[in-house]
C-alpha distance (Angstrom), angle and dihedral (degrees) to the residues before:
residue distance angle dihedral
M1 . . .
S2 3.79 . .
Q3 3.79 122.5 .
T4 3.81 90.1 -115.6
S5 3.79 91.7 56.0
Q6 3.80 91.6 47.7
T7 3.81 90.4 51.1
A8 3.79 90.8 48.8
R9 3.81 91.0 51.2
R10 3.81 92.0 49.0
V11 3.82 91.2 49.1
G12 3.80 91.2 47.3
A13 3.79 91.0 54.9
L14 3.80 93.0 56.4
S15 3.79 127.9 89.7
A16 3.81 119.2 -98.0
E17 3.81 93.0 -100.2
E18 3.81 93.3 45.6
R19 3.82 89.7 47.4
R20 3.78 91.3 52.4
L21 3.80 91.9 50.2
T22 3.81 92.6 45.7
L23 3.80 93.2 51.5
A24 3.81 91.3 44.4
R25 3.82 94.6 58.3
P26 3.83 96.7 73.2
R27 3.80 90.4 48.6
R28 3.82 91.7 51.1
R29 3.78 90.0 50.5
L30 3.80 90.0 49.0
V31 3.82 91.9 49.6
L32 3.80 90.9 49.4
R33 3.79 92.4 47.9
R34 3.79 92.8 49.1
F35 3.78 91.0 48.6
L36 3.81 93.5 49.3
E37 3.81 89.8 50.2
N38 3.80 89.1 60.7
R39 3.79 101.3 82.6
L40 3.80 94.9 -173.6
A41 3.81 91.2 54.0
V42 3.80 91.5 48.4
A43 3.81 89.8 48.9
G44 3.80 89.5 50.3
L45 3.80 90.7 51.1
A46 3.82 90.4 49.2
V47 3.82 91.7 52.0
I48 3.81 91.3 48.8
V49 3.81 92.5 48.9
L50 3.82 89.5 48.8
F51 3.79 93.3 51.4
Y52 3.79 93.3 46.7
A53 3.81 90.5 47.5
V54 3.81 89.6 52.0
A55 3.80 90.6 47.3
I56 3.81 92.7 51.0
A57 3.81 93.5 45.6
A58 3.81 94.6 39.2
P59 3.84 98.0 116.4
A60 3.81 91.1 48.9
I61 3.81 97.5 48.1
S62 3.80 98.2 38.9
R63 3.80 113.1 105.9
Y64 3.82 93.6 -159.7
D65 3.77 139.4 27.9
P66 3.83 105.7 -97.5
N67 3.82 91.8 -133.0
V68 3.80 99.5 41.4
Q69 3.79 115.9 102.3
S70 3.82 120.5 -132.9
P71 3.82 110.5 -141.0
G72 3.78 113.1 -123.1
Q73 3.83 94.0 9.4
R74 3.82 100.4 99.5
S75 3.84 110.9 155.0
K76 3.78 93.8 -20.4
P77 3.84 119.2 169.6
P78 3.83 122.3 -115.9
S79 3.79 113.0 -63.3
A80 3.79 141.7 156.0
Q81 3.80 89.5 -86.1
H82 3.81 96.6 45.2
W83 3.80 108.1 26.2
L84 3.83 95.3 -162.9
G85 3.79 97.5 25.2
T86 3.80 128.8 -114.9
D87 3.79 133.2 -80.6
R88 3.79 131.0 -123.9
N89 3.80 90.2 -86.5
L90 3.82 90.6 57.2
R91 3.82 94.1 -109.1
D92 3.80 125.2 141.3
T93 3.82 110.3 -102.7
Y94 3.82 94.2 -154.6
A95 3.81 92.0 55.3
R96 3.80 91.8 48.0
L97 3.81 92.3 45.9
I98 3.81 95.9 55.4
I99 3.81 93.2 41.8
G100 3.82 86.7 47.9
A101 3.81 87.9 54.1
R102 3.81 89.0 59.6
V103 3.81 91.2 50.9
S104 3.81 98.1 43.0
L105 3.81 96.2 43.5
S106 3.80 94.3 45.3
V107 3.81 91.6 47.9
G108 3.80 90.3 50.1
F109 3.81 94.4 47.3
T110 3.81 95.1 46.8
A111 3.81 92.9 45.0
V112 3.81 91.4 51.6
L113 3.80 90.0 48.7
I114 3.81 88.2 57.2
V115 3.82 92.2 43.9
M116 3.79 95.2 51.4
T117 3.82 94.1 41.9
I118 3.81 94.0 52.8
G119 3.80 93.8 37.4
T120 3.80 94.6 48.2
L121 3.81 93.6 46.4
L122 3.81 96.1 47.6
G123 3.80 93.7 39.6
A124 3.81 90.9 50.8
L125 3.80 92.3 49.7
A126 3.82 92.4 47.7
G127 3.80 94.5 46.9
F128 3.79 96.6 43.3
F129 3.80 102.7 42.8
G130 3.81 100.2 29.3
S131 3.82 115.2 175.9
W132 3.83 116.2 80.9
V133 3.82 92.0 -15.1
D134 3.79 90.4 60.4
T135 3.80 91.9 43.9
L136 3.80 94.2 50.7
I137 3.81 95.4 46.7
M138 3.82 95.4 42.5
R139 3.81 94.4 47.2
T140 3.81 88.8 51.7
T141 3.80 88.4 48.9
D142 3.81 91.8 49.5
L143 3.80 90.3 50.1
L144 3.80 92.7 53.1
L145 3.80 92.6 44.3
A146 3.82 90.5 51.3
I147 3.82 90.7 61.2
P148 3.84 115.7 72.3
Q149 3.79 105.9 -106.2
I150 3.78 94.5 -137.4
L151 3.81 87.8 57.9
L152 3.81 90.4 51.5
L153 3.79 90.7 47.6
I154 3.80 94.8 49.1
S155 3.82 92.9 44.9
A156 3.80 94.4 47.9
A157 3.81 93.5 43.6
A158 3.80 91.1 49.2
L159 3.82 92.4 52.1
F160 3.80 95.0 55.5
K161 3.77 135.0 46.7
A162 3.78 107.3 -79.7
G163 3.79 116.7 -120.3
I164 3.79 144.7 108.0
V165 3.82 96.3 -68.8
T166 3.80 92.9 46.5
T167 3.81 91.2 48.5
V168 3.81 91.9 51.9
I169 3.81 93.6 47.9
V170 3.81 94.6 44.2
I171 3.81 93.5 51.0
G172 3.81 92.6 43.5
V173 3.80 97.3 47.1
T174 3.82 95.8 45.4
S175 3.81 98.1 43.3
W176 3.82 105.5 55.0
P177 3.87 101.1 90.3
G178 3.81 94.3 82.3
A179 3.81 92.2 52.0
A180 3.81 90.9 46.0
R181 3.80 92.9 54.1
L182 3.80 91.0 47.8
V183 3.82 94.6 51.5
R184 3.81 92.1 42.5
G185 3.79 90.5 55.9
Q186 3.79 90.9 51.0
F187 3.81 92.8 49.5
L188 3.81 92.3 47.4
A189 3.80 89.6 54.9
L190 3.81 93.1 48.3
R191 3.80 107.4 36.4
N192 3.84 95.1 82.5
Q193 3.79 96.0 43.2
E194 3.79 118.3 122.6
F195 3.80 96.0 -110.7
V196 3.83 90.0 55.2
T197 3.80 91.7 48.2
A198 3.81 89.8 50.0
A199 3.80 92.2 49.2
R200 3.80 90.7 48.4
A201 3.82 90.8 49.7
S202 3.81 89.8 51.7
G203 3.81 89.5 59.6
A204 3.79 102.4 -98.8
T205 3.80 113.1 163.3
P206 3.84 120.1 -125.0
A207 3.80 90.3 -106.9
R208 3.81 91.6 52.7
L209 3.80 91.9 44.8
M210 3.80 91.6 54.3
R211 3.79 96.1 41.3
R212 3.83 101.7 40.9
H213 3.81 105.6 24.9
L214 3.80 110.0 24.3
L215 3.81 108.8 29.5
P216 3.85 97.0 54.8
N217 3.82 90.6 59.9
P218 3.84 99.0 61.8
L219 3.82 91.6 34.2
S220 3.81 92.1 104.7
V221 3.81 90.4 52.4
I222 3.81 90.4 49.3
I223 3.82 91.5 50.6
V224 3.81 91.9 51.5
E225 3.80 91.3 46.5
A226 3.81 91.2 49.8
T227 3.80 90.7 51.7
L228 3.80 92.1 52.5
W229 3.80 91.2 44.4
L230 3.79 90.6 55.3
A231 3.80 89.3 64.1
Y232 3.80 90.9 47.9
A233 3.82 93.0 47.1
I234 3.80 91.4 53.3
L235 3.81 89.0 51.7
L236 3.81 90.7 49.2
E237 3.80 91.6 50.2
A238 3.80 90.7 49.7
T239 3.81 90.0 49.3
L240 3.80 94.1 50.9
S241 3.80 92.6 44.9
Y242 3.80 90.6 47.5
L243 3.81 89.2 54.0
G244 3.81 91.1 48.4
L245 3.82 93.4 -111.6
G246 3.80 98.8 101.3
V247 3.79 132.3 48.4
Q248 3.77 107.6 3.1
I249 3.80 129.8 -133.3
P250 3.04 132.5 -76.3
T251 3.83 86.6 38.2
P252 3.81 102.8 81.7
S253 3.79 122.9 -129.6
W254 3.76 128.8 160.3
G255 3.79 91.3 -109.7
N256 3.81 98.1 54.1
M257 3.82 89.9 41.5
L258 3.81 87.8 59.3
Q259 3.79 90.6 48.1
Q260 3.79 92.3 51.6
G261 3.78 93.7 43.4
Q262 3.80 96.8 53.1
T263 3.81 92.1 70.6
E264 3.80 89.6 56.7
L265 3.82 96.1 51.6
L266 3.80 91.5 88.7
N267 3.79 88.3 55.6
G268 3.81 91.1 54.7
A269 3.83 96.8 -104.8
W270 3.80 93.6 138.1
W271 3.82 94.2 155.9
L272 3.81 92.2 69.4
T273 3.81 91.5 68.3
V274 3.80 103.1 23.7
F275 3.82 97.4 61.3
P276 3.84 99.5 46.8
G277 3.81 89.6 40.4
L278 3.80 90.3 51.2
A279 3.82 90.8 49.0
I280 3.82 91.4 53.1
F281 3.80 91.1 46.5
L282 3.81 94.2 50.4
V283 3.80 95.5 46.2
V284 3.81 94.5 46.4
L285 3.81 91.5 46.5
A286 3.81 91.1 47.5
F287 3.81 93.1 51.7
N288 3.81 91.0 48.5
L289 3.80 91.8 49.9
L290 3.81 90.1 47.9
G291 3.80 91.3 48.9
D292 3.81 92.3 50.2
G293 3.80 90.6 48.3
L294 3.80 93.1 49.7
R295 3.80 91.0 47.6
D296 3.80 92.0 53.1
A297 3.81 92.7 45.0
L298 3.80 96.7 45.9
D299 3.82 99.0 40.9
P300 3.83 105.0 100.7
R301 3.81 90.7 -157.1
L302 3.81 89.2 65.1
Q303 3.78 97.5 45.1
R304 3.76 117.8 112.3
R305 3.74 119.3 -124.8
């Protein structure tokens, strides 16, 4: 008997859940192999891990307090004492940059968590139930998409007290329509499939159908979308902080560091804008590379046989 036949017999003897897990293992290995073959995606993941490690360990690896002034070190260029120089308020740029990484990355992650939670829930409801539920949710989505998001962000941030919590909520609440449309499209394509009809005939409730049978299928698409949205959320946070409507001084973030540094460019203090700008560029690029790599690895149409 061939090895394939023996494997098939062993799989057939398992329970339904064990069979599903057994058949899923080769696909997980294939996804991992395809991802690791994408060097740009792996490099992006390495950069992201590095930045998050720096953000978590920021208090331990910072040589100075980010808000403590250093007498006689006003807007000094990078040196052995201050690796990335100092700003006009005599504060160490390196210390502020790594503490700013903690703020910017945490704001981006939490905002995307809100975006994907709201978007997935509303998109699933619209795609599964259709009818007036779909109409109501999609017309609300169309209305929000018709208004420039930066205008929504500025208006909402201006109405409430600016700060980290407000920035997270504003980005999360105004950014979910794209995720909702994506999940709705996936549910529309799946809700009339045979496996859903069989589950419905067996007495599965709508909640169980969505949670156990429908949601796992577009999960890879949601993960890729969340990765790409992380890059966008970090850019949005930097934009709001740059405009003075996001994270407020003296709490450092990459956006308000850029805003403070631009006034010193004419005085030759290039390091005050170059280093936070470079940090934003690297993180956004890394998340985009990771998202592209995950998309290629998870897309079954691209998988080799």
